[in-house]
Each structure stands twice: as C-alpha cells, then as structure tokens.
N, C-alpha and C positions, 0 to 999 in steps of 0.2 A: 500512454494510457488509452488514447483514443483507439489505437490498433487493438489493444487487449480487450477493450470494451466491444469493439466490432466483432472480434473472434468469439467472445462469449455469447453475444446476441445471435450469431449465426448457429451456435451449437445448442442454444436453449430449447428450440422446438423439438430437438431430437433426443432430449434427455428427460428422465422421469422427474417428478417434483422434488424428490429427495436429493438427487444428484444436482439438479439445477440450483436448488437452494444452497447446497454446499459450495458449488462453484461461485455463486454470487457472494456468499459470506466471505470466502477466501479472497475474492477480489476486493471487497470493501475493507477487510482487515488489512490488506496491503496498502490501502490508501489512508489509513487512520493517522499516520504521522503527518500528513499534509491535508488539513481540513479543506483547503481550497480545492483539492482534487476531488473530494467527495461532492462538492458543489457542482463541479464540471460534469462529473459522472451522472449526477441527478438530472442535469439538463439533457445529457445524451440519452439517458434511459427514457425520458419523456419523449424525446424526438424519435427514437427508434421504435419504442414499444407502445406509445400512446397517441402519437400523431395520426389522425385519420388518413393522411397522405402517405404514411410509411407502408412499404410492402411487407414488412415483418411485424406490423401492429398485432398485439396479442394481449388481451386484457388480463388473463390469468398469469402470464409471464411478467407483466408489469406489476401485478400485485406481489409476486415473489421478489421482484427487483426492489420494490419499495420496502418490503418487510426486511430484506437483507440489509439495505442501507440504514434503516432505522435501528438495527441491532449492532451497527458498527461501533467500535470502541471510542472513536472520536468523531463528533459531528457537531457543527455549529447550531446554535439555537434557531437561526433563520432556516437552515436546511431542514432541521427536524420539524419545525412548524409547517413548512411547505410540504414536506414528505408525508406528515400525518394527515394533512388535508387531502393531498392527492390520493393517499391510500383509502381514505374514507370515501372519496368520490368514486374511485375505481372499483370499490367493493359494492357499490350500489347495484342491485338487480343482476347479480352474477348468474351465470348459467346454472340451472338446477335449483335456484331459489324462486320463491313466489314474487312476482313483480309488484312493486309498490302500486297501490290503488291511487287513482287520480279522478277528480271530478271535472266535468267539462260541460259546456253549453253546446248542444248540437245545433245544426243549422235550421232546425224547426223551432228553436227557442226552448227546448226542454233541457233540464239539468239531468245529466247522466253520470255514471261512473264506470270505470274500466272493468271492475270485477262483476258488474251486472251484465256485461255482454256475454251472450250465450253462443258458443260455437266450439266445435272440436279443436279448432286452432284459431288464434287471434294474431293478426299482424298489426302491431302498434307502430305507427309512423309519426315522428315529430318532424314538422316541416315549417318552412318559412315562405309565405306567399311571395315575398319580394326577393327570394334567392334564386338566381338563374340556374345554379347547379341543382337545386331542389326541383325546379321545373323540369329539367332534363330527366332526372331519376324518376319522378312521379309520372311523367309521360311514358317512360319505359315500362313502369309497373302497370299503369293503366292499360297499356297495349298488350301486355303479356297474356297469351291465351290460357296458360295453365292457371294463373291467378284468377282470371275471369271465370273459368270453369269451376274452380273450387268455391268461389264466392257464390255463383249461381246455384250450385248444388247444396249450399248451406254448410259446407265443410270448412269455410274460412270466413272470418269477419275481419274486414280491414278498417282499422280505426286510425284516422289521421287527425292529429291534434296540433294546433298552433299554440306554442307555449311561451313565446316571447314577442313583445311588440304590442302595437295598439289594436284594440278590438275593432276599430273602424276599418283597419286594413283587412282583417279577417272577414268582416261583414261584406265588404265590397268584392271579395274574391271567392267566398265559400261556394258560390253557385258554379264556379269553374271546375270544381273537383268532381270525380266520377260519381254518377248517381247511386251506384251500389256500394259506396264507401260511407262509413259513419264519420262525419267531419265535425270536429269540435274546437272550441276555444277554451283553453285551460282556465280552470277556476281554483286550482289547488296551490298555485305558486310553485310550480315544478322546480324552477331554478332557485328561488329565494329559500325554499324549504329543503333543498337538496334531495328531491325525490328521484330525479334522474340526472345523469350527466349528458349534456348536449354540447359536445365539443365542436361539431360542424354539421350543419344540416344537409340532408335529412339524417335522422337517427332512427334506426329500425330495430324492433324486437319481435321475435317470433315466440308466441306463448302457446301452451297447450290448454286444454279445457279447464284445468285447475289454475290457470294464470301463472304456471311455472315457466321460467325462461328456458327456451330451447336453443335460441340463437340470440346473441347480443351484438347488435350493430354490425352484422356481417356485410361483405360486399354483396350487391344485389345479385350478382351471378351465383354466388354461393347460396344465397337465400333461395333462389329459384330452384337450385339443384336439390334442396332439402324439402321441397314441397311435393 
C-alpha cells in the first residue's frame, strides 16, 4: 500500500483535478475492505502532502486527498472525524480566497486589523520570537533587497504577527524586528478560532490589495520569485 501511495503522490502534481480526484477515489475504494489501511493512508497523506518538511507538500492536493478519503465506502469514525477536521483546517485561506481578517496590537500600542492595511501587496507572516528556524527565515527576508525595495516604494506591506505564546515574550522582542515591518501581537485567537493553520513557524501568505490569497505558505525562495 505504501508503494502505491508513493506512486500516486508522485503523479498527482502532473494531473488535472478531475484525474487526480478519480485516482484517489479508486485508491481509497480499494482500501475500503480493510479500514485499518485507510487509517495508515491518512497518516501517509498528511506526511507527504501536509508536512512542512515534505518536498511534495501541496495544500490543494491534500484537500483532494482528504475529500477522496472521506468519500470512501468504509472508514472508521475516528478517521472520519480526524479527516473532517484536517479538511476544514486545510481549506482555510486557500489560494484565490479572501484571507481571514485578524486584529492585532502593533508595537506602538495601537489595535489594528489586517484588512485595514493598505498596499498593492501584503506579506502576512506568522512567527515565533523563540523559534530558531523563524529567526533564520526572518533574517533572510529582512536582508532581501527586493523585499526592501518594494516595501520602501510602498508596493508591499510586511505584517508580522505573533499568534501563540505569552505577550511578554512579544513585548521583549518586538523592537528586534525590522523597522519597516508592521509587527503585531494577535488579538483574534488565530489558533483557538481556527482562523489560520500554523503547522510550523514561520507561516507566510502573500495577499493582493483585496486581501485575496496569492500564495499560501510557500518556500521563501518561491515567494521571492513571485514578487
């Protein structure tokens, strides 16, 4: 089963949505006689398609995967509940949809919200001040000449929000963030209210002037290529 699953994952990026959905449905229909196999496939799908460390991670393919699994003829209640939750989380802020609005406290003590930020493009970054990997990525972004040029020209607003952890940590570290970024502490309960999925920090979204999602948590290199 693992080999079959691996073969399907390798082919999915090169097939259209109809074909990939059909392939996935056939795969899960073949597992229906052994519910435990569906459980294993669910874990493999999350590992391949949703894990931030996976080289083939793809949010849209993961949504198709979960949709096919949930339509399988035989599926345990546990896997169904888990799959429904994962599908709901994966469907948050999809490319082409308007990003959920959030409120945050900026480093000047003002309450602001994402949808009030005015710029042709908005780079929304969820970060953790205590995360070493975050520090590396944020340093790379802060040093990027293209990002700085766009921000200086008013073509890009960079909004960095701390959405989990103690406010005191944010207060003690907010001054370390670049001066030309909007830096905030989440007031909306991003995680508790399932407004965004934050599997591993940092999480990045590129939005247009209508707050529509152009890129959802891409690799930084892919993000920079699209600016």
